[in-house]
C-alpha positions, 0 to 999 in steps of 0.5 A, a space after each residue: 615965413 620960413 626959408 623952406 616956404 619962401 624957397 618952395 613958393 618961389 620955385 613953384 611960382 617959377 615952375 608954374 610960369 614956365 608950365 603955363 608959358 610953355 603950353 601957351 607959346 606951343 599952342 599959339 605957334 601951332 595955331 599959326 601953323 594950322 592957319 597957314 596950312 588951312 590957307 594953303 589948302 583952301 587956295 589949292 582946292 579953289 585952283 584945282 577945283 576951278 580948273 576941273 569944272 571950267 569945261 562945264 560952267 556956262 551950260 545949265 545942262 552940265 550943272 549936275 556934273 559940276 555939283 557932283 564934282 563939288 560935292 566930292 570935294 566938299 564932303 571930305 569935311 575940310 571946308 566950311 563953304 564952297 560957292 560958285 557964282 556967275 559973272 553977274 554974281 548970281 549963285 550957281 551952287 552953294 555948299 556950307 557946313 556948320 562952323 563950330 566943331 563939337 569936340 572942342 570947348 568954347 573957352 579954348 576956341 575963344 582963347 586960340 581963335 582960328 580965322 578960316 582963310 577964304 580962297 577965290 579963283 576965276 572960272 574960265 570958259 575958253 578965253 572968257 571968264 564964266 564965273 568965280 568960285 570961293 572956297 572957305 576952309 573949315 576951322 573944325 579940323 584945325 581946332 581938333 588938331 590944335 586941341 589935341 596938341 594942347 592936350 599932349 603939350 599939357 600932359 608932357 609939361 605937367 609931367 615935367 612939372 611933377 618931376 621938377 617938383 620932386 627934384 625941388 623937394 629932394 634939393 630942399 631936403 638936401 639943403 634944409 636937413 643939415 640946417 635943421 640938424 644945426 638948429 637942433 644941435 644949437 638948441 641942444 648946446 643951449 640946453 648943455 647937451 654937447 652931442 654932435 651931428 652924426 649925419 655930415 652932408 657931402 655938399 661942401 658948404 653944408 659940410 663946412 657948416 655942420 663940421 663947425 657946429 660939431 667942432 664947437 660941441 666937441 670943445 664944449 663937451 671936452 671942457 665940461 668933462 674936464 671941469 666935472 673930472 676936476 671937481 670929482 678929483 678935488 672932492 675925492 682929495 678933500 673929502 674922502 679917505 684915501 685908504 677906504 674911499 669913505 668920507 673923512 673927518 672934514 666931510 663928517 664935520 661938514 655933515 654934522 654942521 649942516 645937521 645941527 644948522 637946519 632949524 626946520 628939518 629937525 635932526 633925528 637918528 643916531 651917531 655910531 662910533 666904531 673903533 678897531 679894538 686891536 689896531 695898535 697891536 696889529 700895527 705893531 706886531 704885524 706891520 702896516 700892510 696887515 693893519 691896512 687890511 684890518 681897516 679895509 675889512 671893517 670898512 667893507 663890513 660897515 659899507 655893506 651893513 650901512 647900505 641896509 639902512 642908508 647910513 653914511 659912513 666916515 673914517 675919521 682917524 686911525 681905527 675910528 669910524 663913524 656912521 650916521 643913521 639919519 631918520 632911523 628909529 631906535 629899534 632899527 638902530 639896535 638891529 643894525 648894531 646886533 648885525 655889526 656885532 655878529 659880523 665882528 664876532 665872525 672876524 675873530 682871529 688870534 691877532 685881534 687880542 682885544 677883539 675885532 671892534 666895539 661900538 658906541 651909539 648916541 641919539 641925535 635929536 633937537 635937544 643935542 648939539 655936536 659936542 654933546 652928541 660926540 660926548 654921549 657916543 664916546 661915553 657909550 663907546 668906552 662902556 661898550 668894551 665890557 658889554 657881551 655884544 661889545 656895543 652900547 647905546 647912550 641913555 635916551 634923552 626924550 620920551 618915546 612914542 610907541 609904534 602903535 601910537 605913531 601908526 594911529 597918528 599917521 592914519 589920523 593925519 592922512 584921513 583928516 589931512 590935518 597938516 599945517 604949512 609954513 614956508 621960507 623964501 629963496 631969495 636972490 641977492 637983491 632981496 627978490 623972492 624966487 620961490 617959497 619952500 614949504 615945510 609941514 607941521 603936524 599937531 598931535 591928537 590930544 594936544 595943541 603941540 606939534 609932533 616931534 619932527 625928528 621922530 616923525 620922519 624916522 617913524 614914517 619911513 620905518 612904518 612906510 607912511 612917508 609917501 602918503 604923508 608927502 601926498 597929503 602935504 602936496 595936496 594941502 599946498 596945491 589947495 592953499 595956492 592962489 593962482 592970482 598971487 603969481 608966487 612959486 612954491 616948493 615941496 620937498 619929497 622924502 627919499 622914501 617916496 622914491 622907493 616905489 614908482 607907484 608913489 611917484 605916479 600918484 604925485 604926477 597924477 595929483 600935479 596933473 589935476 592941478 595942471 593950471 598952476 603946475 608951472 608955479 610948483 617946484 619939487 625938491 629931491 634930495 641928492 641921495 635919491 639919485 643914488 638909490 632910485 635914479 630911474 624914478 627921479 628921471 621919471 618924475 623929472 620928465 613929467 615935471 617938464 611936461 607940466 612946466 613944473 620945476 625941479 630942484 636937487 637939494 643937498 648937492 655935494 654930499 657925494 659925487 652921485 649928482 655929477 653923472 645925472 645933472 646933464 641928463 636930469 636937467 633940473 632948474 636948480 640945485 641946492 648946495 648942502 648946508 654943510 658947505 654954507 656954514 662958515 664957508 668964509 673960513 674954509 678954503 676947501 669948501 670955497 673951492 668945491 662950491 666954486 667948482 659946483 657952481 661952474 658945473 651947474 652954470 655950464 649946464 644952465 642950472 641955477 644954484 641955491 645955498 641954504 642955511 645962510 645965517 651970517 652976512 659974511 657967509 652970504 657975501 662969500 657965496 655971492 663972490 662964488 657966483 651962487 645965484 640964490 640964498 635961503 636961511 634965517 639971515 633973510 627970513 624965518 619960516 612963517 605960516 602961509 599968510 604971514 611972512 616976516 622978512 628980516 
């Protein structure tokens, strides 16, 4: 039982005892007083009436006079009986009234009985005793007064009881409200929300308690902010170019390492190298300040144009910049290169003796590796100088499927729900499975072979089928799931699905239909969604919590966008981008940054997963950095739903 209930019940019991005790004692004392008054009244009446009728007693002819005098007294109603007897005990005159008053309840008379007093006096005729008179007071008037007194006492005491209860409620509010505020603040602190209590009570003891919890919250909040600021500062120092604030060469190397290490999400898109054609001349002829302006101008153009296709932009050295266009098809890539060419032509100045910039681009797919990709892009860059638009796309490495064919394939997949699911476990370092991440595979219409995921992802986003495909995948997973297994499974939603809130509402509706198993579902969201559609991500997170489903933010660390959202978003897990996992034992920068991320996440009660773990030394280093869970080919390859081969 709560303290509030205990205190309330105890205080109310005391009030009830006081209430009934006061009423009983007051009425009982008044009863004694009435009995004394009745006794005195009966004795006085007997004495005075006896003296009044004594001259007439003994003579039968004067008996009517005696009766008249007795009636005058008896008719007042204060007497139950008046009896006149002669010396032999014969009754000369008798008057009686009914003993029970009609206006007083029987239970009250039983609870507070009145004993009517009887007074007796001798009637003298000269020096002789002529008879005796007995007067018995009537209790009716006493009961009526006693009943009225009880009612008045009850009403007054009830008023005091109500006032006391109201004061009790007010006192409890004064005491309990700060206690509840402290409990709520403690729960918020447990959830890593360090906001303080605004309403500080004036009562000394309660004031000290609230101020203490506020002080603790303030210290924890300061520590969290310092840790977050430290991680951001290190990220900017280690992975950002100081002049342009774009990713530097280390950031690009990490990104490419992750791109080609992910064996499940086949890489797709284009790598574009942009080189300032006249940087050496500008630097020599105009000086370093003008050269910096030249570099910043290109940085601004690339950032502005790249935002249209969600490109990642890096400055790798001097006048060389790299853009990664992930999940972008050739048509959109060429459109962007044309736009860049137009922008560069608009920047033509006499100081740019060799032109503003030129561009080389190479396709990323499952057939390329990092060295081959950079070699292809660099070869295209060399050729681009002689091209009219000063850009060149490297030769295609695989057969292309037309957009019409892709549209037909997507419509077929959605209508028939023809999707195969494979999954890979996320494990702790003891080998126990935490959850299974599910991947989709789609077979082509006229073949048993799977469609190339590198092209499928790019074309689904370009043709606006990504959200519908994600819904098909989620429905397939929910249909395959067996509640008796007790397993937890995850689906990764594509960033394109977050472009419109209506798509997220469909995901929520689908999960609601399977609410009985929602607690065993994890939704994985890429960190980039927090940059482009934060409101939709938070909307999804709120509904997942309502359904007891879980949320993972993956690819964390590719930017600092997640830092400002984690505390409000409160995901269950974050998944470190695979670029930090690969060869982490050889990179002190990556180790320091991962350690900072882990500290921030654990400070918010969020568990950390490292993906793309392929070597034992990587797993050992991650464990030393206090990463909670791992996922990768070192532990298990993705397998079809019923089958799971663990290494």
